[in-house]
TORGU-386815 format. One record per residue (C-alpha): residue number from 0; residue in one letter; y, x, z. Coordinates in steps of 0.5 Angstrom, whole numbers, plus 500, padded with zeros to 3 digits. Layout:
residues N
[NUM 'A' [Y X Z]]
...
end
This chain:
residues 613
[0 'M' [500 500 500]]
[1 'A' [507 503 498]]
[2 'A' [512 505 504]]
[3 'P' [517 499 506]]
[4 'I' [524 499 503]]
[5 'L' [526 494 509]]
[6 'A' [523 494 516]]
[7 'L' [524 492 523]]
[8 'K' [520 495 528]]
[9 'D' [519 492 536]]
[10 'V' [526 488 535]]
[11 'R' [528 484 541]]
[12 'L' [534 480 541]]
[13 'A' [537 475 546]]
[14 'D' [542 469 545]]
[15 'G' [545 469 552]]
[16 'A' [539 467 557]]
[17 'T' [535 465 551]]
[18 'M' [530 471 548]]
[19 'L' [531 469 540]]
[20 'F' [526 475 538]]
[21 'D' [521 479 543]]
[22 'G' [518 485 539]]
[23 'V' [518 483 532]]
[24 'D' [515 487 527]]
[25 'L' [517 485 519]]
[26 'A' [516 490 513]]
[27 'I' [517 489 506]]
[28 'E' [515 493 500]]
[29 'P' [519 494 493]]
[30 'G' [517 488 489]]
[31 'V' [514 484 494]]
[32 'R' [516 476 494]]
[33 'A' [515 473 501]]
[34 'S' [517 467 505]]
[35 'L' [520 466 512]]
[36 'V' [518 460 515]]
[37 'G' [519 457 522]]
[38 'R' [522 451 525]]
[39 'N' [529 449 526]]
[40 'G' [532 453 531]]
[41 'A' [527 459 531]]
[42 'G' [532 464 529]]
[43 'K' [530 465 521]]
[44 'S' [538 466 519]]
[45 'T' [539 470 524]]
[46 'L' [533 474 523]]
[47 'L' [535 475 515]]
[48 'K' [542 477 518]]
[49 'M' [539 483 522]]
[50 'L' [535 485 516]]
[51 'A' [542 485 512]]
[52 'G' [545 489 517]]
[53 'Q' [550 484 520]]
[54 'I' [547 483 526]]
[55 'Q' [544 489 531]]
[56 'P' [538 488 535]]
[57 'D' [538 489 543]]
[58 'A' [532 494 542]]
[59 'G' [528 496 536]]
[60 'D' [529 499 530]]
[61 'R' [531 497 523]]
[62 'F' [529 501 517]]
[63 'A' [532 501 510]]
[64 'S' [530 506 505]]
[65 'P' [536 511 503]]
[66 'G' [540 508 497]]
[67 'A' [536 501 497]]
[68 'R' [541 496 495]]
[69 'M' [541 489 500]]
[70 'V' [544 483 498]]
[71 'F' [544 477 502]]
[72 'V' [546 470 500]]
[73 'P' [547 465 506]]
[74 'Q' [547 458 507]]
[75 'E' [554 457 506]]
[76 'P' [557 462 501]]
[77 'A' [565 463 501]]
[78 'I' [567 464 493]]
[79 'T' [573 467 493]]
[80 'G' [577 470 487]]
[81 'A' [581 467 482]]
[82 'T' [575 466 477]]
[83 'L' [567 465 478]]
[84 'L' [567 472 474]]
[85 'D' [572 475 479]]
[86 'Y' [567 473 485]]
[87 'A' [561 475 481]]
[88 'T' [564 482 480]]
[89 'A' [567 483 487]]
[90 'G' [560 486 490]]
[91 'G' [560 492 485]]
[92 'A' [556 488 479]]
[93 'A' [558 490 472]]
[94 'A' [562 485 468]]
[95 'H' [557 483 463]]
[96 'E' [551 483 468]]
[97 'A' [555 478 472]]
[98 'E' [557 474 466]]
[99 'A' [550 473 463]]
[100 'E' [548 471 470]]
[101 'L' [553 466 471]]
[102 'M' [551 463 464]]
[103 'A' [544 463 466]]
[104 'F' [545 458 472]]
[105 'G' [549 454 467]]
[106 'L' [556 456 470]]
[107 'D' [563 458 466]]
[108 'P' [565 465 468]]
[109 'A' [572 463 467]]
[110 'K' [572 457 471]]
[111 'G' [577 458 477]]
[112 'T' [573 458 484]]
[113 'Q' [577 452 488]]
[114 'G' [574 445 488]]
[115 'L' [567 447 487]]
[116 'S' [561 442 488]]
[117 'G' [556 444 492]]
[118 'G' [551 446 487]]
[119 'E' [557 450 483]]
[120 'I' [558 454 490]]
[121 'R' [550 455 490]]
[122 'R' [549 457 483]]
[123 'S' [555 462 484]]
[124 'A' [553 466 490]]
[125 'L' [546 466 487]]
[126 'A' [548 469 480]]
[127 'R' [552 474 484]]
[128 'G' [546 476 488]]
[129 'F' [542 477 482]]
[130 'A' [548 481 478]]
[131 'E' [548 486 483]]
[132 'Q' [541 488 481]]
[133 'P' [539 489 488]]
[134 'D' [533 492 491]]
[135 'V' [532 487 496]]
[136 'L' [534 480 495]]
[137 'L' [535 476 502]]
[138 'L' [536 468 501]]
[139 'D' [538 463 506]]
[140 'E' [536 456 503]]
[141 'P' [537 458 496]]
[142 'T' [535 451 494]]
[143 'N' [540 447 498]]
[144 'H' [545 442 493]]
[145 'L' [541 444 487]]
[146 'D' [537 439 482]]
[147 'I' [530 440 480]]
[148 'F' [533 444 473]]
[149 'A' [537 449 477]]
[150 'I' [531 451 482]]
[151 'Q' [527 452 476]]
[152 'V' [532 457 473]]
[153 'L' [532 460 480]]
[154 'E' [524 460 480]]
[155 'D' [525 464 473]]
[156 'R' [530 469 475]]
[157 'L' [526 470 481]]
[158 'T' [519 472 478]]
[159 'Q' [523 476 472]]
[160 'A' [527 480 477]]
[161 'R' [524 487 479]]
[162 'C' [527 486 486]]
[163 'A' [524 484 493]]
[164 'A' [526 478 496]]
[165 'L' [525 474 502]]
[166 'I' [526 467 502]]
[167 'V' [528 462 507]]
[168 'S' [527 455 504]]
[169 'H' [524 448 506]]
[170 'D' [522 447 499]]
[171 'R' [514 447 498]]
[172 'A' [514 447 491]]
[173 'F' [519 452 490]]
[174 'L' [515 457 495]]
[175 'E' [509 456 492]]
[176 'R' [511 458 485]]
[177 'V' [515 464 487]]
[178 'T' [512 467 494]]
[179 'R' [506 472 495]]
[180 'R' [507 473 502]]
[181 'C' [508 469 508]]
[182 'F' [512 471 515]]
[183 'W' [511 466 520]]
[184 'L' [517 466 526]]
[185 'E' [514 463 532]]
[186 'S' [514 464 539]]
[187 'R' [519 469 538]]
[188 'K' [514 474 534]]
[189 'V' [513 474 527]]
[190 'R' [506 473 524]]
[191 'R' [504 475 517]]
[192 'L' [500 472 512]]
[193 'D' [498 477 505]]
[194 'K' [498 470 501]]
[195 'G' [502 466 498]]
[196 'F' [505 460 501]]
[197 'A' [500 455 498]]
[198 'A' [495 458 504]]
[199 'F' [500 457 509]]
[200 'D' [498 451 512]]
[201 'D' [491 452 513]]
[202 'W' [492 459 516]]
[203 'S' [498 456 521]]
[204 'E' [493 451 523]]
[205 'Q' [488 455 525]]
[206 'I' [493 460 529]]
[207 'L' [495 454 533]]
[208 'A' [488 451 534]]
[209 'T' [486 458 537]]
[210 'E' [492 458 541]]
[211 'A' [491 451 544]]
[212 'D' [484 453 545]]
[213 'E' [487 459 549]]
[214 'F' [492 455 553]]
[215 'R' [486 450 555]]
[216 'R' [482 456 558]]
[217 'L' [488 459 561]]
[218 'N' [489 452 565]]
[219 'K' [482 452 567]]
[220 'A' [482 459 570]]
[221 'L' [489 457 574]]
[222 'E' [485 451 577]]
[223 'R' [480 456 579]]
[224 'E' [485 461 582]]
[225 'Q' [489 455 585]]
[226 'H' [483 453 588]]
[227 'W' [481 460 591]]
[228 'L' [488 460 594]]
[229 'E' [488 453 597]]
[230 'R' [482 455 601]]
[231 'G' [486 459 606]]
[232 'V' [485 466 604]]
[233 'T' [491 470 607]]
[234 'G' [491 476 601]]
[235 'R' [492 481 606]]
[236 'R' [486 485 604]]
[237 'A' [488 490 597]]
[238 'R' [483 486 593]]
[239 'N' [485 479 595]]
[240 'E' [493 481 594]]
[241 'G' [491 483 587]]
[242 'R' [488 477 586]]
[243 'R' [494 473 588]]
[244 'R' [498 477 584]]
[245 'R' [494 475 578]]
[246 'L' [495 468 580]]
[247 'I' [502 469 580]]
[248 'A' [502 472 573]]
[249 'M' [498 466 570]]
[250 'R' [503 461 573]]
[251 'Q' [509 465 569]]
[252 'Q' [505 465 563]]
[253 'K' [503 458 563]]
[254 'A' [511 456 565]]
[255 'T' [512 461 559]]
[256 'V' [508 457 554]]
[257 'L' [510 450 556]]
[258 'K' [518 453 556]]
[259 'E' [516 455 548]]
[260 'A' [512 449 546]]
[261 'R' [514 446 540]]
[262 'G' [518 439 541]]
[263 'S' [514 433 539]]
[264 'L' [517 430 534]]
[265 'S' [515 422 534]]
[266 'M' [517 418 528]]
[267 'G' [515 410 527]]
[268 'L' [517 405 522]]
[269 'A' [519 398 524]]
[270 'A' [515 394 519]]
[271 'G' [519 388 517]]
[272 'D' [517 381 515]]
[273 'T' [513 381 509]]
[274 'S' [517 381 502]]
[275 'G' [515 377 496]]
[276 'K' [511 380 491]]
[277 'R' [516 381 486]]
[278 'V' [522 386 490]]
[279 'A' [526 386 484]]
[280 'E' [526 385 476]]
[281 'A' [531 388 472]]
[282 'K' [531 386 464]]
[283 'G' [535 390 459]]
[284 'L' [540 394 464]]
[285 'T' [546 398 461]]
[286 'K' [551 401 465]]
[287 'A' [557 406 463]]
[288 'F' [564 409 466]]
[289 'G' [568 409 460]]
[290 'E' [565 413 454]]
[291 'R' [559 415 459]]
[292 'V' [553 411 459]]
[293 'I' [549 412 465]]
[294 'V' [543 407 463]]
[295 'K' [542 403 457]]
[296 'G' [537 398 456]]
[297 'F' [533 399 462]]
[298 'S' [527 394 464]]
[299 'T' [523 395 470]]
[300 'R' [519 391 475]]
[301 'I' [518 393 482]]
[302 'Q' [513 390 486]]
[303 'R' [512 389 494]]
[304 'G' [508 396 496]]
[305 'D' [511 400 490]]
[306 'R' [513 407 492]]
[307 'L' [518 409 486]]
[308 'A' [521 416 485]]
[309 'I' [528 417 481]]
[310 'V' [529 423 478]]
[311 'G' [534 427 474]]
[312 'P' [540 432 474]]
[313 'N' [545 432 479]]
[314 'G' [550 427 476]]
[315 'A' [546 423 471]]
[316 'G' [546 417 475]]
[317 'K' [541 416 480]]
[318 'T' [545 413 485]]
[319 'T' [548 408 480]]
[320 'L' [541 406 478]]
[321 'V' [539 405 485]]
[322 'K' [545 400 486]]
[323 'L' [544 397 480]]
[324 'L' [537 395 482]]
[325 'L' [539 393 489]]
[326 'G' [545 388 486]]
[327 'E' [550 392 489]]
[328 'L' [553 394 483]]
[329 'K' [554 390 477]]
[330 'A' [551 391 470]]
[331 'D' [555 392 464]]
[332 'A' [549 388 460]]
[333 'G' [542 385 463]]
[334 'E' [540 382 469]]
[335 'V' [537 384 476]]
[336 'K' [533 379 480]]
[337 'L' [531 380 487]]
[338 'G' [525 378 490]]
[339 'T' [525 374 497]]
[340 'G' [526 376 504]]
[341 'L' [528 383 503]]
[342 'Q' [530 387 509]]
[343 'I' [533 393 507]]
[344 'A' [534 400 510]]
[345 'Y' [538 405 506]]
[346 'I' [539 412 508]]
[347 'D' [545 415 503]]
[348 'Q' [545 422 501]]
[349 'A' [552 423 504]]
[350 'R' [550 420 511]]
[351 'G' [556 416 510]]
[352 'E' [554 411 515]]
[353 'L' [556 417 521]]
[354 'K' [563 416 523]]
[355 'E' [566 423 526]]
[356 'G' [569 420 532]]
[357 'Q' [562 417 534]]
[358 'T' [557 420 539]]
[359 'L' [550 420 538]]
[360 'W' [550 414 544]]
[361 'D' [554 410 539]]
[362 'V' [550 411 533]]
[363 'L' [544 409 536]]
[364 'T' [546 403 540]]
[365 'D' [551 400 535]]
[366 'G' [557 402 540]]
[367 'G' [554 398 546]]
[368 'G' [550 399 552]]
[369 'D' [544 403 553]]
[370 'Q' [538 400 550]]
[371 'I' [535 400 542]]
[372 'M' [531 395 539]]
[373 'V' [525 399 536]]
[374 'R' [519 396 533]]
[375 'G' [521 389 536]]
[376 'L' [521 392 543]]
[377 'P' [527 395 548]]
[378 'R' [527 402 549]]
[379 'H' [532 406 553]]
[380 'V' [537 410 548]]
[381 'A' [535 417 551]]
[382 'G' [528 416 551]]
[383 'Y' [528 414 544]]
[384 'A' [532 420 542]]
[385 'K' [528 425 545]]
[386 'E' [523 423 540]]
[387 'F' [527 426 534]]
[388 'L' [528 432 539]]
[389 'F' [535 430 541]]
[390 'Q' [536 433 548]]
[391 'D' [540 428 553]]
[392 'K' [546 433 554]]
[393 'Q' [547 431 546]]
[394 'L' [548 424 546]]
[395 'R' [555 424 549]]
[396 'Q' [557 429 543]]
[397 'P' [561 428 537]]
[398 'V' [557 427 531]]
[399 'S' [561 432 528]]
[400 'S' [558 437 532]]
[401 'L' [551 436 529]]
[402 'S' [548 441 524]]
[403 'G' [546 438 517]]
[404 'G' [538 437 519]]
[405 'E' [541 434 526]]
[406 'R' [545 428 522]]
[407 'N' [539 427 518]]
[408 'R' [534 426 524]]
[409 'L' [540 422 527]]
[410 'L' [540 417 521]]
[411 'L' [532 417 521]]
[412 'A' [532 415 528]]
[413 'R' [537 409 527]]
[414 'A' [534 407 520]]
[415 'L' [527 407 522]]
[416 'A' [528 403 529]]
[417 'R' [530 397 524]]
[418 'P' [525 392 521]]
[419 'A' [525 394 514]]
[420 'N' [521 392 508]]
[421 'L' [524 396 503]]
[422 'L' [526 403 505]]
[423 'V' [531 406 500]]
[424 'L' [532 414 501]]
[425 'D' [537 418 498]]
[426 'E' [536 425 498]]
[427 'P' [532 424 505]]
[428 'T' [529 432 505]]
[429 'N' [536 435 506]]
[430 'D' [536 440 511]]
[431 'L' [529 438 514]]
[432 'D' [525 443 516]]
[433 'M' [517 443 514]]
[434 'E' [515 440 520]]
[435 'T' [519 434 520]]
[436 'L' [518 433 513]]
[437 'D' [511 433 514]]
[438 'L' [511 428 519]]
[439 'L' [516 423 515]]
[440 'E' [511 424 509]]
[441 'D' [506 421 514]]
[442 'L' [510 416 516]]
[443 'L' [512 414 509]]
[444 'A' [505 414 506]]
[445 'D' [503 409 512]]
[446 'F' [509 404 511]]
[447 'D' [507 397 509]]
[448 'G' [513 395 505]]
[449 'T' [517 398 498]]
[450 'L' [520 405 498]]
[451 'I' [525 407 493]]
[452 'L' [526 415 493]]
[453 'V' [531 419 490]]
[454 'S' [529 426 491]]
[455 'H' [529 434 488]]
[456 'D' [524 435 492]]
[457 'R' [518 436 487]]
[458 'D' [512 436 492]]
[459 'F' [515 430 496]]
[460 'I' [515 426 490]]
[461 'D' [508 428 488]]
[462 'R' [505 426 494]]
[463 'L' [509 420 495]]
[464 'A' [510 416 489]]
[465 'T' [506 411 485]]
[466 'S' [512 411 479]]
[467 'T' [517 415 477]]
[468 'I' [523 413 473]]
[469 'A' [528 419 470]]
[470 'L' [534 419 467]]
[471 'D' [537 424 462]]
[472 'G' [544 423 464]]
[473 'R' [546 421 457]]
[474 'G' [543 413 458]]
[475 'K' [536 414 457]]
[476 'V' [531 412 462]]
[477 'V' [523 413 462]]
[478 'E' [519 410 467]]
[479 'T' [511 413 468]]
[480 'P' [506 412 473]]
[481 'G' [505 418 478]]
[482 'G' [510 423 481]]
[483 'W' [514 429 478]]
[484 'T' [508 433 475]]
[485 'D' [505 426 472]]
[486 'F' [511 425 469]]
[487 'M' [513 432 466]]
[488 'G' [505 432 463]]
[489 'Q' [507 425 460]]
[490 'N' [513 426 458]]
[491 'P' [514 433 455]]
[492 'G' [521 435 452]]
[493 'F' [524 429 456]]
[494 'F' [529 434 459]]
[495 'E' [529 439 454]]
[496 'E' [536 437 452]]
[497 'I' [540 437 459]]
[498 'P' [547 435 459]]
[499 'P' [553 439 459]]
[500 'Q' [552 443 465]]
[501 'S' [559 440 467]]
[502 'L' [555 433 468]]
[503 'R' [551 437 473]]
[504 'D' [557 440 477]]
[505 'S' [558 432 479]]
[506 'S' [552 434 485]]
[507 'P' [553 430 491]]
[508 'R' [559 432 495]]
[509 'A' [559 433 503]]
[510 'G' [562 427 506]]
[511 'A' [561 422 500]]
[512 'S' [560 415 501]]
[513 'R' [555 410 498]]
[514 'T' [560 410 492]]
[515 'A' [558 417 490]]
[516 'D' [555 418 483]]
[517 'P' [561 415 479]]
[518 'P' [562 420 473]]
[519 'P' [568 425 473]]
[520 'P' [574 422 468]]
[521 'G' [573 422 461]]
[522 'E' [576 427 456]]
[523 'G' [581 425 451]]
[524 'D' [580 418 452]]
[525 'Q' [584 414 447]]
[526 'A' [586 406 446]]
[527 'K' [582 401 443]]
[528 'P' [585 397 438]]
[529 'G' [586 389 439]]
[530 'G' [588 386 446]]
[531 'G' [594 383 444]]
[532 'G' [600 385 449]]
[533 'R' [595 387 454]]
[534 'P' [596 394 456]]
[535 'R' [590 398 453]]
[536 'K' [590 404 457]]
[537 'L' [592 407 464]]
[538 'S' [600 408 465]]
[539 'Y' [602 415 466]]
[540 'K' [603 415 473]]
[541 'D' [596 412 474]]
[542 'Q' [593 417 469]]
[543 'R' [596 423 473]]
[544 'R' [594 420 480]]
[545 'L' [587 420 477]]
[546 'E' [587 427 475]]
[547 'E' [590 428 482]]
[548 'L' [584 425 486]]
[549 'D' [579 428 481]]
[550 'A' [582 435 483]]
[551 'L' [582 433 491]]
[552 'V' [575 430 491]]
[553 'H' [573 437 488]]
[554 'R' [577 441 493]]
[555 'L' [575 437 499]]
[556 'P' [568 438 500]]
[557 'G' [568 445 500]]
[558 'E' [573 445 506]]
[559 'I' [568 440 509]]
[560 'A' [563 445 508]]
[561 'R' [567 451 511]]
[562 'L' [569 447 517]]
[563 'E' [561 444 518]]
[564 'A' [559 452 518]]
[565 'Q' [564 454 524]]
[566 'L' [561 447 528]]
[567 'A' [554 450 527]]
[568 'D' [555 456 531]]
[569 'P' [551 453 537]]
[570 'D' [556 458 542]]
[571 'L' [563 455 539]]
[572 'Y' [564 450 544]]
[573 'R' [562 454 550]]
[574 'R' [566 460 547]]
[575 'D' [572 456 545]]
[576 'P' [573 449 547]]
[577 'A' [580 448 544]]
[578 'G' [578 451 538]]
[579 'F' [571 447 537]]
[580 'D' [576 441 538]]
[581 'R' [581 443 533]]
[582 'I' [576 444 527]]
[583 'M' [572 438 529]]
[584 'K' [579 434 528]]
[585 'A' [580 438 522]]
[586 'G' [573 436 519]]
[587 'Q' [575 428 521]]
[588 'K' [581 429 517]]
[589 'A' [578 432 511]]
[590 'R' [573 427 511]]
[591 'A' [578 421 512]]
[592 'E' [582 424 506]]
[593 'L' [576 425 502]]
[594 'S' [573 418 503]]
[595 'A' [580 415 501]]
[596 'A' [581 419 495]]
[597 'E' [574 417 493]]
[598 'D' [575 409 494]]
[599 'E' [582 410 490]]
[600 'W' [579 414 484]]
[601 'L' [574 409 484]]
[602 'A' [578 404 483]]
[603 'L' [583 407 478]]
[604 'A' [577 408 474]]
[605 'E' [574 402 474]]
[606 'K' [581 399 472]]
[607 'R' [581 404 466]]
[608 'E' [574 402 464]]
[609 'S' [577 394 464]]
[610 'L' [583 396 460]]
[611 'G' [578 400 455]]
[612 'S' [582 407 455]]
end
């Protein structure tokens, strides 16, 4: 085996009184592509920063091969410079390399860096990372905000690159395609598997089963020693004193195991009344915004118990199609008939139901009392929240203090408590660790009702979907039985001519409401003939305002993401309460501005459409 190009040896690191790493060993050889797996809060991002040399360990050693180039792409990259090319070359990459990588990720090198969507930010950072031609590439959740097609570009670039890579991700399909080794961060140490991620589940389950057996044996031994002590042995003689010390050591070992034991996430779904056999039937649906056609002549029938996945590039109109099928948005042509007895639970991709001034307690109890009805029975809010890994002290904290994964779990807790026979999940896997994803998958598989799922997670779709509807972004919509793999097998070439990348740039923005997915204003709109004295296009004032709003809804998500990244620091409130409050209020203000701007934008866009301009 080749000598490592990057390694940690017996590394220890504490965060206050909490030990994060205790004797971590990790080595990466040239060309190795590995995953770093662990539950939320285990310290994966911290470990990547330590490997990148951004954090120093309390003890132990970090080794990097002399002259080796390390590139770290964080979860929340900051895009600076006048243009994307300026940003991509700021780390020393040659201009032609940076330009080629930006274009490979579907980006215009001359595009400005202000007002980028989440997908653009992510792709820009990845392009810069590859352009710098690293020897080791460290990637922290690189698929966040990417659609399936951008993820496939990343997969291709990783398999073609000669560099080593260590990747933190919750996307199973992505990890299975690109990794050949697994590192598992668990109980403050790192275990290593010299196989790809496809072998991880079986391997980790065997380890957990072995540790459970060892814990049971420890309990038995502790019971025997406790019985010995209770018989009245004084322990004054040396041999008894040694035995007493071993008893104390076993107690300490058990306490440590219990303290580090995984939280037990327990999900349940409240089954609603049985809906009619027909959930929804659509005939000849057509919807366009200006000249931009979202759906054209699409028909489908959704039956009780169906599990429907909706896929396509970012901005293709997936959320719009959901709203059409639910009758929330009027089609330009065609009709939708909804079935009887529907009880709908909806979790949108923007987490728009969460208001920044609310506490977790308010969200779960709708602002009153200390009880929540769960599957028809009253539960104390604190006990129910624990099933979703929320501690008592978090219940009175503002929603703005939660991480992305915690926000997602909170909305799941709220939605899953309510009776429902139609569950609509728009990007439910964002920011969830694999353990939570597995539990959510099991829950949905056992759900008696109907599921509509919008997702870019190919593995999640394959495991759940009974049929898949795909949008190509130009109005063409096709439905195929089965999941993502089945669809691609039966519709080769459907996505070959992906719409212009600017379409994908309208990826979900932080803080967007359920009015998300309207397309950006069209270019070169011309007044249509006819209509007598009725205005045929927006006034100059309205058109200018529409352009201002478009710039605003592109800029604010980046600002919100920056503020959320600061609030994600678990020590910020303890270290700087005033700063925490200031950042929280700035985030609330930015979200309110974004929500108002989106509502105004949609009103003007609909006005423009009605004028035919």
